[in-house]
Each structure stands twice: as C-alpha cells, then as structure tokens.
N, C-alpha and C positions, 0 to 999 in steps of 0.2 A: 879480461877487463883492462881497458887502457888507463892512461894517467888521468883522464877526466872522469873516470868511474863509469864509462859507457862500454857495454859488452859488444864491442866491434874492434876490428883492427884500426889503427890510426889512419891509414890511407883511405879507409871506407867511412870514416867519421867526418861528417861535414859540420864545420863550425862557422858561425858568423861572429866577427869581432867588431865591436863598436869602436870606431877610430875617430877620436876628436882632433887628431893632428898634433897632440902632445906626446911627450916622451913615454908616459905610462902605457897608453893604449897601443902605441907603436911597438914597444917592447913586447907586449902581449901577443900582437899579431905575428911578430918575428919569431917568438918562441914557439907558437903553435905551428908555424910553417916549418921551423927547424926540426920539430918533433915528428913531422910527417903527416900532419892533419890536412884535410881538404879545407882550405881557408878562403873565406870571402870577407873583405873589409867593407864596412858600411860607415859612411860619414853623413851626419845630419846637417843640413843647412837650415838654421833656425831663425835667422833674422837678416835684414839687409843693411842695416847701419853698421859700417865697419869703422870703428874708432879704437885706436890702441891706447892703453893706459901708459902713463909715464913710469909707473911702478912695476909693471909686468904685462903679461899678455892676457887676452881674453879668449875664451874658447868659442868654437863654432863660428868664427869669423872667416872672411875670405882667405886669408893667409893660412889658416888652419886646414882648410879644405885642400889647398895646394900641397901643404906639407904631408897630409895623409895620403894624397895621391902619389907623391914622390916616394914615400916609404913603401907603399904598395907595389910600385914599379920596381923598387930596389930589391924587395924580397920576393918578387914575382908571384903576387896573388891578385885575384880579381878584386876590383874596387868599384863600389857603387855609391852614388850620392842620392839621398832622399831629401826632397824639398818640402820641409815641414813648417815653413814660415807662418802660414795661416793658423795651423794648429797651435804653434808656439805662442802666437799673438793672443789667441782666444783663451788658451788654457793656462799660460804662464804669465805673460806680461799683464793681461787684463786682471787676472787674479791678484797679482802683485799690487797693482794700483788700487783695486777694490779693498784689499787688506789694509793698506796704508790709510786710505780714506776713512776706514772704519776705526782708526786709532790703534791698529795692530802693527807688529813688526814682522813682516812675512819672510819666508825662506823659499825663494823661487827655485833653488837647486833641488829641493825635495819635490816640488810640484813638477819640475822637469823630469826627474827620475820616475815619478809616479805616472806621468802621462806619456809624453812623446818618446821617452826612452824605454821604460820597462813595460809599457802597454802597447804602443804602436810599433816600436822596433821589435818587441817580443813577437807580435803577430806577424810582422814581415818575415822574421827569421823562421817562424813556423811555416809560413807560406812557401819559403824556399826549401822546405823539408830538411832544415838544418837540425843536427842532433843536440846542439847547445848554442847559447848566446854567451859570448865571453867578453868581459870588460876589464878595464884597467883600474877598477876601484880597489882601494885598500880596505878590504874586509876579508875575513877568513870564512871558509865554508867547510863543514864536515857532513859527510853523508853516511847514513846507516840504514840498511834495508830499504833503499830507494827514497828515503826521507832526508831532506837536507836541513841543516841548521846554520844560522849565521852567527859569527862571532866578531868581536873587535879584532882589528888587525894586529899583527906582531909589532909593527911600527906604530905605536899609539899616537905619535905626533902627526901621523898621516891618516889615522883611522877615519873611515867615512861611513861607519855603520849608522851614525846619527841621521845621515842624509838618506839612508836606505830603509828606514823603519817601515815604510808603507809597502815594501816589496811583499807580494802575496806568496803563499806557499807554493802555488803552481809555478810562479815565476822563479822562485828560489830553487826549486827542483831542476829547472832548465838552465839556470845561470851558472857560470863558473867565474872565479876570481883568482887567477894565478898569482897575483902580487900580494895576496893577503898574509903570506908567511915570510916575506922578505922586507928589508928596509929600503927606503927610497934611494939611499946611496948605492945599494946593490942594483937597483933598477937602472940608474944612470951608468953604472959600470958595465952592465949588460949592453946597453944602447951603444956605448963607446966601442965595446968589443965587436959588436955586429955592424959597426960603421954606419949607424943610422944617422941621417941628416939632422934629426931633432935631438941628438944626445945632449947638447948644451942649451936647449931651448928653455926659457924661464917657465915656471909654473903659472897657471891662471891665478890672477889676483882678484879682479873685480867680478861682480855679477856680469855675465856676458853682454847684456843689453844696457848696462849702466856704466857709461864711460867715466873713468876716474872716480868711481864711487859716488857720483853726484846723482842720487836717486831722485832728488827733488826736481831736477831738470827733466827727467823722464816723465814724472807725474804731471809737471806743468805742460809738457808737450801734448799728452793725451787727455788730461783732465784739469784744465786751467782753473775751473770753478772750485777746485779743492783748496785753493789758497784764499780762504775766507777768514777775516779777522775774528778774533774771539777773546774771551777773558782768561786770564791766568789767576787761579784761586789758590789760597793757602788751604791747609787741611781742615780749617774751620769753616770754609765756604766763603771767605771774604776775598774780594777782588784786590789783587796787588799789582796787576799789570795787564798787558795785552799781548796777544800773539798774532802772527801773520799767516796762520794756517796750521792745523794740528799735524799735518804731514811732515812738518819740520821737526817733530819731537818723537822721541822714543822713551820708553820706561827706563829709568836709571840715568838718563841724560843729565849732565851737570853744566856743560858748556853751552853757551848760546841762549840761556834763559833771560839774561840781561835785566836782572832785578837785584838791586842793592840789598844786602843782608849781612848781619853780623856773623851768621853761620852759613856754610854752603847749602844751597838749595838744589834739590834733585826733582826730576819729573817722577812722581809716584803714581799717577793715574792719568788716563786720557779718556774723556767722555765725548765720544764722537757725536752722540745724539744732541748734546747741549753745546757742542763745539767749544769745550773748555779743557784747559790744562790744569792739573792739580799738582802743586809742588810742596815739598816738605823736606825734613831732615833725612839723613841717610838711614836712620833707624826705621823710618816709615816704609822703607823699601823691603824690609825683611818679610818673606812670604812663609805662611804656615800651611796653606792648602791651595791646590790648583784643580781646576775642573777641565776635563778633556772632552773633545768631540771627535767623531769620525775615527774610531779606533781601528787598528790593524793588529790582530793578535796572531802571533806565531807560536807562542808557547802553550803549554797545557794549563787549564784552569787551576790545577793543583799547585803549579809553580808560583801562583800569586797568593797562596794562603799565608806565606811568611813574608818577612821584610825583604824587599828586593832593592836593587840599585836603579837609579834613574839618571838621565842627563836632560837638562832643560835648556841647554844651548850647545852648539856644536863644539865650542872650545872649552866647555865647562867640565868640571870634575864629576865623578860619580857620587851621587847622594843617596843616603838610605831613605826609604820611603815605604809607606803602606798603601796598597792599591785596592780600592773598592770598585770592582768591575761591574758596570751596569750594562744595559742594552745599547751598544754602540757609543757608550760614554763611560767616564770613570771619574771618581773623586780620588785625588792623590794627597795624602798627608806627608809633608816633607819632615823628616826626623832630624836632618842636619840643618845648619844655618845656611840660608841662601837669600840673596837679594836681587832685585831688579829683574824678576821674571816677567816676560811680556806676553800678552795674548798675541796669537799669530805664529809663535814659535812652536816647536815640537817638544813633546816629552817622550823620551824613549826608555823602555824597560830592559833591564839586564839581570841575569842571574849567573852566579859563578858555578862552573863544573870543571871536570878534568881537562877540558879543551880551552878553558878561558872564560871570558865574559860573553855569555850567550845572549843574543837579542831575542827578547820575548815579544817584541812588537812596540807599539806606541800610539800616540794620538796627538791631535792639535790642541794647544792650550787656548781656551776661549774665555777663561775668567781666572783671576787670582784673588786670594784672600790674604791680606797683609796682617801681620801680627799687631802692628802699632798704628793702624789706620782705621778710623771709624767711619769714614765716608765711603 
C-alpha cells in the first residue's frame, strides 16, 4: 500500500493533479512527483476575461495557466489544459446571476467544485485511467476499508471543507488532499525549498470572474434588467425608502441602505417576487431555523440522531444544531445564537470523532426563520 492508500507501487500509480497555477496545487504536484508517482497536471481554463484584483490574484486566469505550465516544466511532468469556458458560464456564472436575481447570496466556489472540477475533471481523470485525482484543497481525508471520510483541515484558518460539502462518496474515495494535515506556512516553505516559481505568489482573493469584488458589474453585464427599482420596507410592511435593484443587497447588510434612522438598520429579508427589501434592527437578524434543499449526505443516518455541529458561512464558527432529515431536504434548528444567515449559502454538517471534525454532508439554504421577525 503506497502513501495514497493505493495497492500499487508509486511508479505504477497514475495520478492527476488539478493545477490552478497557485502555490498550493503546485506544491502538491511537486510532492507527488518527488515521491515517484506518475503525475499529470491538469489546468482548467474557465473564463476569458482576465482582470487582476488590486488586493490579490484571481484563479483560472491567463497568468495562472502560464504559471501552472512553468511549474510542470520545472518538475518535469505532463501538463494539459482543458477548455471549460462554456461549461463554467452555464453552470457557475449563470447560476450565480440567477441566485442573486432571486434575492440570494450565492457561493460560486461550491458550484465550481460541484460541477467542472469534481464532476467533469473527475470524469476526465477516470478516462485517463488515473488511480487518483489529487488537489491542493485544505481538507483532511481518512480512509478505512476502502471508504473515505472528509475532515476539517489541520490549519483551520485555511480549512476548505465548507466549499466541498457537495463532494459525493464516489468522488471522495477517488480524491486525495495532501495538504490537509499541514499549515499554509509549511506549504510555502516546501515551495521555496523546491524552488517553485510560485512560492511567493499571493493567494486568490476575489471570485475568479468578479474583478475587485464588484459582483454588481458582472450581473449588469449579463442581466441588466435585474437593476429594477423597488420599495424598502420596515418590518411592519411600511415603505421607508426605495432601492435601485435587489441584487445590490445581501442579508445582514448595514452599509448602503441610505435611510436615516435613530438606530442602525440592517437588511433582514429580500423578497425577489415583490422586488422589496425589508430592513430592521440587528435583533431581527437572529435565526432560529433554516430549511435546506439539495442535500448531499456523507455520514450515516444514525450520526444525525443527536446534536451535530453546522457551519452556515465559510468563515463562520461551528454552531450546535438539531437536524431533521427529509427526502433531499432538511429542517435545521440552530441551538446557538447566529445572525444574518442568507438563502443561497450552504449549511454544512459536522460531527466530532477521534480524527477531528468529520464532514457529514450539507445542503443549500433556501429559507430562514428569524426569531424576532414576523414578516
């Protein structure tokens, strides 16, 4: 059994490494090569607009493809580019725009992992007869009797398990995540020791197709009719202002409402059907229950019988909750205090065991029930 848990010699084990052009995936490719595996690097070209953010870099742009190619040449592995722009447009960008137009706050990185990366790239790696698909994600993986489980990464500040909740069991059994048990600082140290040209490259900051975080400009480009004026209401249903389009607002937003008030006002609800924004006090943001759709379950049903932990945003803390699993949906009662939960985000389930915080799956939030909001 080799270091990837595959019953072959390393030289006879063919692995595909998803190479974004960043330091993480480059280190993974170099480590696999150094260990003696038969490595092929794959880079996805996902969009054609190449704009750099002032704050950092974006993934899957032209420079990243060049960087991935240089790393591949440097460590002497085969490198291929897959042109997935049409798939990415239809399944990630269009979905992102639809979600915002529906009053939600989408997570395109999850959609990207769910579609072009862990579905289409998974299939491509299988077609190449590869034994494993290896990525630079910061999640841990434990395998027992041929069955893999996913855990939060050792470096919790870099943990990406939230973004991978939709990974299927078949995909998880095939995937490997070598960085899940090391810190980001160690990754950069390895890159430096291996003389990789991306050792000091900044991490991705923005959504790759949203330059400088200006998502409204992307929606205006593809869906200009989304900028339709409407009413801003208080929690009693009285109009107190007007907005320039619901896509300019997210649940929990305070800045940019532009309504004078003695107390701070927050966006507490967005009604896309009526094209209205509802604002209220911070107390109105507290959520007691959320309803989920399109579940992906990795754990056993028995693991949901007790209180489990959940995350309702990528940078959020673990919250205690009770989960009522239904057919491809779930009702989640939040037992800790949490505010500003938005439809369109994911709710990811965790349970604690000897290896850490195990991912039990998750689902998409499509409705929230607030404690202090009657509308």
